N, C-alpha and C positions, 0 to 999 in steps of 0.2 A: 712363341708367343706372337698374336698380330698385334699391330700397334695400338689399337682401340682397346683392345683387352689390357695389355701392358699398361696403359694410363687410367684405368679403371681401378686394376690392383693396386698403383701406384696411388691412388686418390684414398683408395682403402687402407692402404698403410699409413697415409699420412693422418686419416683418422684415427685410426688407434693409437696415435700418440698418445701416452700420460692415461689412456682408461684401463680397464681390467686386464684386457688382453694383454698390452706391455705387463703390467704388475703380476700378471699368470708367467709369463716370459714364454708367451707361444712366437713361433717364425713360422712364416709362410713361404713354403717352400716351392709349391706348385698351385697353380689356377688356371684353369681351363673352363670353356664354358659346358656344364654339366658335371664338374670334379673338380676339387680339392682336395693338397695334401700340407697337412700343418703339423710341424714337430715340435716335441718341446723337452728339453734337458730335466729329467725329474731330479728334483734336488730334497734335501731334508723337509722344505719348509712346504712341500707338497704332498708330505706324507699323512697319515692318520697317526694315533699312538699306537695302534701295532704293527705300524713299519711299512704300511703298505699303500700305494695310491691313494689318497683321501677321494673317496665316490663323489662329492664335489667337483674335483677336479677333472675326474670322467665327463661328469656331465657338463660341467663348463666349456672342457677341450670341443666336447662333440657337438655343443651347441653353436660355438664360433666357426668350426670349420663348416658347418652343414649352413649355418650363418654366410657366410661367406658364398658357399655356393649356389644359394638363393641370390644375394644381392650382385652376383655377377651376372646371372641368369636375368636378371631384372634391373640392370644400372640406372635408368633413369628414374627409379623409385625407392620410398622406402619400405622395408623389408621390416616385422618383427616377429619373433616366435611367437606361435598361440600355444603350441604343444609341443612337449620332449620326452619323449621316453628313451629308458636306459635300461638294458641288461646288462648285468655285471658277472663276470664270466670267471675269471682266473685274476688272483692277486699279482699286482706290477709293483716292482720296486725301483729304485734310483738305477736312472740310465736314460737311454732316448726314446721315447716312446713318438708313433707316428700315425696321426689320424688321416684318415681319407675318409670324404665326401662324396658320395655322389646326390644328383638329379633324379628322381624319379618320376614324379608328375609335376606337370602345371598347368592352370587354369588361367584363366583372369583377374582373381583375387586370391589365390593359394597356390603355395610351391611344396610339395611334399619330397624330402633329404633324406637318405640313409647315412648312417655313418660307423666307423669303426677305428678301434685305437688297437693296437700291436706293440709289442715291443723292439728290440732290436734282434732278438731272438724268433718272431713270429707269430710270438705267442698272442694269441686272442685275448685282449683282457676284457673290452666291452665293445656292444655295437647298440646303435640305436636308431630314432628314425624320428624327424623332428617335421612338424608345419609352421609356414610361415605365411602369413598373412601381408599381403600388397594395401600397401596403406596408401588412399588417395586423398584429396583435399577436399572432394564434395561430400 
């Protein structure tokens, strides 16, 4: 990771302290221009009533990882989610899950990102896409 990117990632990690990101238990494993990897050790608190990873956790993980990808692409700008699509494919249980997000497209005002969540066996639990708007002061 180059020095500039490392500084951007450190700022993002600092800003996440005390936020929902930290409450969820996310760990930023890797960030580079166009790609982010986040992990979560799924615990009892992340499960729904039937013992599988809650759909809201899937959505939050995808939104977080894809959002970081968008923020790294535009480090001087504020970026917000405008659209999040989640496709639930397989039930995931306790254990480590990995979220990988990759930038698909960016324009002056919008960024589009794809993401997926897999368990430690490589089972694809969900995938999603997100659109992120670049906020300006104008």
